[in-house]
C-alpha positions as CSV (number, residue, x, y, z in Angstrom):
1,M,23.7,89.5,152.4
2,A,23.7,86.1,154.0
3,E,24.7,87.9,157.3
4,A,21.7,90.3,157.0
5,K,19.4,87.4,156.4
6,Q,20.7,85.6,159.4
7,Q,20.3,88.7,161.6
8,Q,16.7,89.1,160.4
9,Q,16.0,85.4,161.5
10,Q,17.3,85.9,164.9
11,P,14.7,86.7,167.6
12,P,14.7,90.1,169.2
13,A,16.8,90.5,172.3
14,A,13.7,90.8,174.5
15,A,12.3,87.5,173.0
16,A,15.7,85.7,173.6
17,T,15.8,86.9,177.3
18,L,12.1,85.7,177.7
19,A,12.9,82.4,176.2
20,S,15.9,81.8,178.5
21,S,13.8,82.7,181.6
22,G,13.0,79.8,183.9
23,V,9.8,81.6,184.9
24,W,8.5,81.8,181.4
25,K,9.1,78.1,180.8
26,T,7.0,77.5,183.8
27,V,4.3,79.9,183.0
28,K,4.2,79.3,179.2
29,P,1.8,76.3,179.1
30,F,-0.7,78.0,181.4
31,A,-0.5,81.3,179.6
32,N,-0.9,79.6,176.2
33,G,-3.8,77.5,177.4
34,G,-5.7,80.4,178.9
35,A,-5.2,82.6,175.9
36,S,-6.4,79.9,173.4
37,G,-9.5,79.2,175.6
38,M,-10.5,82.9,175.9
39,L,-10.2,83.3,172.1
40,A,-12.4,80.3,171.4
41,T,-14.9,81.5,174.0
42,C,-15.4,84.8,172.2
43,V,-16.5,82.9,169.0
44,I,-18.6,80.2,170.7
45,Q,-20.5,82.3,173.4
46,P,-23.7,82.5,171.4
47,I,-24.1,78.8,171.0
48,D,-23.3,78.3,174.6
49,M,-26.1,80.6,175.6
50,V,-28.6,78.7,173.5
51,K,-27.4,75.4,175.0
52,V,-28.1,76.7,178.5
53,R,-31.7,77.8,177.5
54,I,-32.4,74.4,176.0
55,Q,-31.3,72.7,179.2
56,L,-33.5,75.0,181.2
57,G,-36.5,73.7,179.1
58,E,-37.2,76.7,176.9
59,G,-37.6,74.6,173.7
60,S,-35.6,73.5,170.7
61,A,-32.5,75.4,169.3
62,G,-34.5,77.1,166.7
63,S,-37.3,78.3,169.0
64,V,-34.8,79.5,171.7
65,T,-32.9,81.5,169.0
66,K,-36.0,83.1,167.6
67,K,-37.4,84.0,171.1
68,M,-34.1,85.5,172.2
69,L,-33.8,87.6,169.1
70,A,-37.4,88.8,169.3
71,N,-37.6,89.4,173.0
72,E,-34.1,90.3,174.1
73,G,-32.1,91.4,171.0
74,I,-28.7,90.2,169.7
75,G,-26.9,91.3,172.7
76,S,-28.6,88.5,174.8
77,F,-26.4,86.0,173.0
78,Y,-23.3,87.5,174.7
79,K,-24.8,87.8,178.2
80,G,-22.3,86.3,180.6
81,L,-19.4,86.8,178.3
82,S,-17.3,88.4,180.9
83,A,-17.9,85.5,183.2
84,G,-17.1,83.1,180.2
85,L,-13.8,84.9,179.6
86,L,-13.0,84.7,183.4
87,R,-13.8,81.1,183.4
88,Q,-11.4,80.4,180.6
89,A,-8.8,82.5,182.3
90,T,-9.0,80.4,185.3
91,Y,-10.2,77.0,184.3
92,T,-8.6,76.5,180.9
93,T,-5.4,78.2,182.0
94,A,-5.2,75.6,184.9
95,R,-6.4,72.5,183.0
96,L,-4.3,72.8,179.8
97,G,-1.3,74.0,181.7
98,S,-1.3,71.3,184.2
99,F,-2.0,68.7,181.5
100,R,1.0,69.8,179.4
101,V,3.2,69.9,182.6
102,L,2.1,66.5,183.8
103,T,2.4,65.0,180.4
104,N,6.0,66.4,179.8
105,K,7.1,64.9,183.2
106,A,5.4,61.6,182.3
107,V,7.2,61.5,178.9
108,E,10.6,62.3,180.5
109,A,10.0,59.3,183.0
110,N,9.0,57.1,180.0
111,D,12.4,57.9,178.3
112,G,10.8,60.1,175.8
113,K,8.5,57.5,174.4
114,P,4.7,58.2,173.7
115,L,2.5,57.5,176.6
116,P,-0.2,54.9,176.6
117,L,-3.8,56.0,176.2
118,V,-4.7,55.0,179.9
119,Q,-1.9,57.1,181.3
120,K,-3.0,60.0,179.1
121,A,-6.6,59.6,180.3
122,V,-5.4,59.6,184.0
123,I,-3.5,62.8,183.4
124,G,-6.6,64.3,181.6
125,L,-8.7,63.5,184.5
126,T,-6.2,65.0,187.0
127,A,-5.9,68.2,184.8
128,G,-9.7,68.5,184.6
129,A,-10.0,68.3,188.4
130,I,-7.4,70.9,189.0
131,G,-9.0,73.2,186.4
132,A,-12.5,72.8,187.7
133,C,-11.4,73.7,191.3
134,V,-9.8,76.9,190.1
135,G,-12.6,77.9,187.7
136,S,-15.7,76.9,189.7
137,P,-16.6,80.3,190.9
138,A,-16.5,81.8,187.5
139,D,-18.5,78.8,186.1
140,L,-21.2,79.4,188.8
141,A,-21.3,83.2,187.8
142,L,-21.6,82.3,184.1
143,I,-24.5,79.9,184.6
144,R,-26.4,82.3,186.8
145,M,-26.0,85.1,184.4
146,Q,-27.1,83.0,181.4
147,A,-30.2,81.7,183.3
148,D,-31.2,84.9,184.9
149,S,-33.7,86.1,182.3
150,T,-35.6,82.7,182.5
151,L,-36.5,83.4,186.0
152,P,-39.5,85.4,187.3
153,A,-38.7,89.1,187.6
154,A,-38.7,89.0,191.4
155,Q,-36.2,86.1,191.5
156,R,-33.7,87.7,189.0
157,R,-30.3,88.4,190.4
158,N,-29.5,91.1,187.9
159,Y,-25.7,90.8,188.0
160,K,-23.9,93.5,186.0
161,N,-20.8,91.5,185.1
162,A,-18.7,88.5,186.3
163,F,-17.0,90.5,189.1
164,H,-20.3,91.9,190.3
165,A,-21.8,88.4,190.4
166,L,-18.8,87.0,192.4
167,Y,-19.0,90.1,194.8
168,R,-22.8,89.5,195.3
169,I,-22.5,85.8,195.8
170,V,-19.9,86.3,198.5
171,A,-21.9,89.1,200.2
172,D,-25.3,87.3,200.1
173,E,-24.3,83.7,200.4
174,G,-20.8,83.5,201.9
175,V,-17.4,82.6,200.4
176,L,-18.1,78.9,200.1
177,A,-21.1,79.6,198.0
178,L,-18.5,80.4,195.2
179,W,-18.1,76.5,195.0
180,K,-21.9,75.7,195.0
181,G,-22.2,72.8,192.7
182,A,-18.4,72.3,192.5
183,G,-18.9,68.6,193.0
184,P,-20.7,68.0,189.6
185,T,-18.4,70.7,188.2
186,V,-15.3,68.8,189.0
187,V,-16.8,65.4,187.9
188,R,-18.0,67.0,184.5
189,A,-14.6,68.7,184.0
190,M,-12.7,65.4,184.7
191,S,-14.9,63.6,182.1
192,L,-14.6,66.3,179.6
193,N,-10.9,66.6,179.9
194,M,-10.4,62.8,179.9
195,G,-12.1,62.8,176.5
196,M,-10.7,66.0,175.1
197,L,-7.0,65.9,176.3
198,A,-6.4,62.2,176.0
199,S,-8.0,61.8,172.6
200,Y,-6.3,64.8,171.2
201,D,-2.8,63.6,171.9
202,Q,-3.7,60.1,170.8
203,S,-5.3,61.4,167.5
204,V,-2.1,63.6,166.8
205,E,0.0,60.5,167.0
206,L,-2.4,58.6,164.7
207,F,-2.7,61.3,162.1
208,K,0.9,62.4,162.1
209,D,2.9,59.3,162.8
210,K,0.8,56.5,161.5
211,L,-1.2,58.2,158.6
212,G,1.5,60.7,157.7
213,A,-0.9,63.6,157.5
214,G,0.3,67.2,157.3
215,E,0.1,69.8,160.1
216,I,-3.3,71.3,159.0
217,T,-5.0,67.9,158.6
218,T,-3.4,66.6,161.8
219,V,-4.7,69.6,163.9
220,L,-8.1,69.7,162.3
221,G,-8.6,65.9,162.5
222,A,-7.4,65.5,166.0
223,S,-9.3,68.5,167.2
224,A,-12.5,67.0,165.6
225,V,-12.0,63.7,167.4
226,S,-11.2,65.5,170.6
227,G,-14.4,67.7,170.5
228,F,-16.6,64.6,169.9
229,F,-15.1,62.6,172.8
230,A,-15.3,65.7,175.1
231,S,-19.0,66.1,174.2
232,A,-20.0,62.5,174.6
233,C,-18.2,62.0,177.9
234,S,-19.3,65.3,179.6
235,L,-23.0,66.0,178.8
236,P,-24.7,64.0,181.5
237,F,-22.5,65.7,184.1
238,D,-23.0,69.1,182.5
239,Y,-26.8,68.6,182.6
240,V,-26.7,67.8,186.4
241,K,-24.3,70.6,187.0
242,T,-26.6,73.1,185.2
243,Q,-29.7,72.0,187.2
244,I,-27.9,72.4,190.5
245,Q,-26.4,75.7,189.9
246,K,-29.5,77.4,188.7
247,M,-32.1,75.9,191.3
248,Q,-34.1,78.3,193.3
249,P,-35.9,77.5,196.7
250,D,-39.7,77.4,196.6
251,A,-42.0,79.4,198.9
252,S,-41.2,77.2,201.9
253,G,-37.4,77.6,201.2
254,K,-37.0,74.0,200.0
255,Y,-34.7,73.3,197.0
256,P,-35.8,70.8,194.4
257,Y,-32.7,68.8,194.8
258,T,-30.6,67.9,197.9
259,G,-27.5,67.4,195.7
260,S,-26.0,66.1,192.6
261,L,-26.8,62.4,193.2
262,D,-30.5,63.3,194.1
263,C,-30.7,65.4,190.9
264,A,-29.3,62.5,188.9
265,M,-31.6,59.9,190.5
266,K,-34.7,62.1,190.0
267,T,-33.8,62.9,186.4
268,L,-33.3,59.2,185.6
269,Q,-36.7,58.3,187.2
270,S,-38.6,61.0,185.3
271,G,-37.0,60.9,181.9
272,G,-34.7,58.0,181.7
273,P,-31.1,57.9,180.7
274,F,-31.6,59.9,177.5
275,K,-32.9,62.8,179.7
276,F,-29.2,63.5,180.5
277,Y,-28.6,64.0,176.8
278,T,-31.2,66.8,176.5
279,G,-29.8,69.3,173.9
280,F,-27.0,66.9,172.8
281,P,-26.8,68.2,169.2
282,V,-26.5,71.8,170.4
283,Y,-24.1,70.8,173.2
284,C,-21.9,69.0,170.7
285,V,-22.1,71.9,168.4
286,R,-21.1,74.1,171.2
287,I,-18.4,71.9,172.9
288,A,-16.7,70.4,169.7
289,P,-16.1,73.7,167.9
290,H,-14.8,75.3,171.2
291,V,-12.5,72.3,171.7
292,M,-11.4,72.5,168.1
293,M,-10.8,76.2,168.1
294,T,-9.0,76.0,171.4
295,W,-6.5,73.5,169.9
296,I,-6.2,75.5,166.7
297,F,-5.6,78.8,168.5
298,L,-3.2,77.0,170.8
299,N,-1.3,75.6,167.8
300,E,-1.1,79.0,166.1
301,I,0.1,80.7,169.4
302,Q,2.8,78.2,169.7
303,K,3.9,78.6,166.1
304,F,4.0,82.5,166.7
305,E,6.1,82.0,169.8
306,K,8.5,79.8,167.9
307,R,8.9,82.5,165.2
308,L,9.8,84.9,168.0
309,G,12.0,82.5,169.6
310,V,10.3,82.3,172.9
């Protein structure tokens, strides 16, 4: 009977083969990161949609929600979901995967000891930049699809889905247009990931090692801390990025901003520093749960893989 129990606990042959594969060990952090981000996006997409509309000046969270339901129906909250999933499949795959790979190498170089917060922050900045460069085209498609219904009918792009958006951008504006607004996107991603990734690992050490918290408390607590710092660090850059990516030329062909710095300066002059935190409660409600769910899903995926022996 003990022998039968032992056989049940052994992972399947396919799982054992996958676990021993050098390719899987390399791909695993990236695959896990992308899967957890995509699952979180499916849950958080409606809040993200409201956040974009608020930043575009359509009113408060309550008024935007009521207007969307009355004028466009419940399906409008999931407009751009294909672009959101594509963004996670590129951006989150790259940032979480590279963060874990870089962290593991740094820990090895540090003789297995925990890394100082400054080093975690630098790795988070690097991972954010890598992820943003990879995910910028999908991010552009997402912002345009979410903002499309706020434009006059004659200016709407009417993208059918994320891939149609990417095709139209390349056909109408050229390949390099896929990275339009990539500057603020990269900076925003670096700030978000510095807050998100470094604070999560640091919080895990705090809850688990110093406070002796259990697994559930550690994951939830560290995720909440990570979500707050990600929101606080990134919203000003997210605001500028959104303004740059959705801008349209006027009748003379002139754009309202010449670039990210110009947008930031004009915003500062017209509304002061707090203008950059327009929609912060909704942004925090959107970012923090997404960050939390990403970490929770990632933890569950890793536990499931451990049970399979991969």
